[in-house]
N, C-alpha and C positions, 0 to 999 in steps of 0.2 A: 197285736198280730204276732203269731209265732212262726217259726221257720225251721224246716228240717231238710237238709241236703238240697236247698234251693226250692223246695215245695212250701207254699204258703198255707198257713192254718189260721183261720179266723178265731177270735175268742169264742164265738158261738159253736164252732166246730169242736174246739177243745173241750167245751163244757159238755157237749153231747158224748164225747169220748170218755171223759172222766166219770160221767154218770152211768155209762154202760160197759165199761172195760171188762168187768166181771159180772156174770149173772148171779142171782141169789142162790140158785141151785147149780151145782157144778159136777162134772164127771170126775170120778176117781177110779183109776184102773187097778184091777186086782188079778194077779196071776199066781196067787198063793192060796192053797186049799184051806189052810187053817184060818187065815184072815177072812177068806170068803165065808166060811161057816160062822165066824164071829159076827160078821155084818148081817147075815141072814137071821141069826139068833136075835139080833136087835131089831128085826123087821125093817132093815134098810132095803130099799128097792135095788135089786141087782139084775142086770140084763146081760145077755150074750151080745157080742158085737153086732151080729146080724139083726137081733131084735131091737137093739137100741137104734140102729140105723133106720129101721122101718118106722119106729114110733117118734123119732126125734130128728128127722132129716133136716128140718128148718134150723134146729138148734146147732146141728153139726155144720150146716152151711154158714151160720152166723159166727160161731165160736170155735169151730174145729181147729182152725189154724192156730189160735191162741193157746190151745191145750196140746198142740202137736198130736192131734188125734190119729193122724195117718202114720206117725212115726212109732207109736206104741205097738208092741206085738199084737197081732190079730187074735191070738189065743186068750188075751186078757179079757175078763168080764168087766162090766162098767157099773159102778155104784153111783147113783145120781142123787145127790143130797146136799144139805147145808152143813158144811164142816163144823160149824159152831154147835150143832145139835148133838154131836158125838161125845162120848165120854173121853176124857183126856188120854187115857191109855190106848184106846182104839184109834183115836185121832192121830196120835204120835206114830203108831205102826203104819197107818194109812199114808201119812205124809212121807215117811221114809221110803215106802214102797213106790211112791210116785217118782222119786229120784232114781231108783233102780230101773224103772220101766221107761224113763226118758220122757215123762209127761211135761207139758209146758207149764208156764207160770211158776217155774222154779228158778231161783237166782242164787248166785254165790254171795257169801258174806260181803266180799269187797264190793260187788256190784251195788248192793243195797247201802252199804256204809258210805260209799261215795256220793250217794244222793242226799242222805241226811242221817247224821249220827244218832239222833234221838229216835228216829223211826227204826233204824237198825237195832237199837237196844231193845225196843218194844217187841219187834218181830222175832228177834233171836230168843226171847223169853217165851213167846206164845206160838211161834210158827217155825221153829227149828225142825228141819227135815233130815238132819244128819249129814255127814260127809261134807261139812262146810257149806250147806245149802239152806236156803229159806224158801218156803212155799208161800205164795201169795194167794189168799182166798178172799171171797167177797166181804166177809165180816171184818177182815183186817183192812181191806181197801177203803171201806166206807168210813172208817175211823181216822183215816189220814187227813191232814190239812190239805185244802185244795191246792195250795202252792206245791206241796210235796208230790201230789198226784200229777200235776203238770210236768214237773221235772222228771218224774218217773216215766211218764208217757213219752216225753221228748227223747229221753235216752233210749228207751225201748224202740222207738221209731227209727232213730239213727242207725241202729244195728240192722234194720230191715229195709230201709230205703237207700239204695245206692246213690252215689253222687250224681247230680244232674247237670253239673257244670260243663257244658259243651256248646259249641256254636251249631245252630241248626241252619242248614242250607236246603231250601225247598226244591230247587231244581225244577223238574218237570211236573211236580205235583199240582193238580188242578186248584183253581182259586177257591172253590167251595170247600175243598179239604183244608186249605191253609186257614180259612176262617175258623173252622172247628178246632184245628190244632192250636191256634193262637188263643182261642177262648179257654181251653181246658188244660193246656200244658202247664206242668209244675203246680197243679192244684190238687186237692183231694175232693172227691165227690161229697156233697153235703147230705145225701139221702141214700136210701137203699137202692141197690140195683147195679151200679156200674162194675164192670170187671174188665180184664185185659182184652178179652175177645170182642166185647161190645165197643171198647175204645178203638181198637184197630179197624174194625169194620165200619164203625160210625165215622171215623176220620176219613176213610176212603170215600164213603158215600156222601159225606158232608151232612150227616144227620145228627143233630143234637139229641133228638128223641132216642135214637139207637144208642148213642154214647151213654146216656143216663139210665139205661135199663139193662138188666142182666141178660147175658146171651150164653146159652149152653154150647158145648163143643160141637154138637151135631149140626145145628144150622150154620155154624161158622165154617165147618168143613164143606158143607153143601154149597155154600157161597163160593168157596175156593174152587170147587169142581165146576160150578156153573160158569164162572168167569175165567176159566182156564188158567188159574194160578198154577205156576210150577214151583213147588216148595222144595228147595234143595235140602233144607234142614229146618226142622221145627223143634224147638226146645223150650220147655217151661218148667219152672221150679216149683217147690211146694208153696211158695208165696204167690203162685199163679202169675209170674211174669211171663211174657211171651216174646220170643225173639224170632223173627222171620228173616232169613238170609237169602239174598238174591231172589226175591219174589217178583215175578214178572206178570203183567196183566196183558191180555190180548189186545187191549186198546192202545198199547204202546207206552203205557205209563210205567215207569220204573220206581218202585219204592225201595230206597236203599235201607239196609239194616240199621243205619245210623238214625234215620228219621223215625223208624218204627220203635227203636229202643227209646228214643227220647219221648215219643208220645206215650208209649205204654207205661213209662214211669210216672205219667200223670195219674195213673190209676193203680198204685200199689195197694195192697190189702193188709195193712198192719193191724186194723182193729176188726171188730165184728163186721161181717158183710152187711149186716142190717143198717149200718151207719156210714158206709163209705162207698 
């Protein structure tokens, strides 16, 4: 059993994550005309941001957070490829460009070296992205020992899952909601579907089915309107955390921000949505 910030991770869950942390084909962002022309000359598939979103919406949902897709300038085109297939010179330019654009799966030398010196030495030789950075790609990942992958993922997770060490006082929360909270809190979903909106709404309704399935923002807000929620402040980060402060329900039940924060931390999204 593994653990991150109070959240439990089973060996089976860890294996799913190490197997799927990076897809075989990956997005590389390009905002440089010369580099773009080089890639097109090599017949590399290159898409505009809008075109890629239209044809690869599932991929973006699964892996967009890992690659900081929404942090990269919208003007950048997207080359979708296997990095190992590129010639070394073009690959080196592309790697460096990812650092400049703020793409994800880029790590500092020290970050990687602290995990494993041998792995750092190998990656510095083959995946140096300049400016003291290393870029992680699928071909590099699959060659790592399983133990190193686990250490890498645990470190990566700790930077994204805030501490959950706090006492939970249920107060006036209904029994059916308590049961759902106790079942899921401080765990990671084991299959596709769960997100922060389904977690919050499923907890209120006492629905395991709702908790374990993806919920878009539209039905979530529709529910708030139907049940007369008064949302004083709603804030969610690029990790899709949700914090609802002083949310009142017409039935007289008060959900404190503390309870919701604890429960929604049961569903952080550190890996592909496909597996959490």
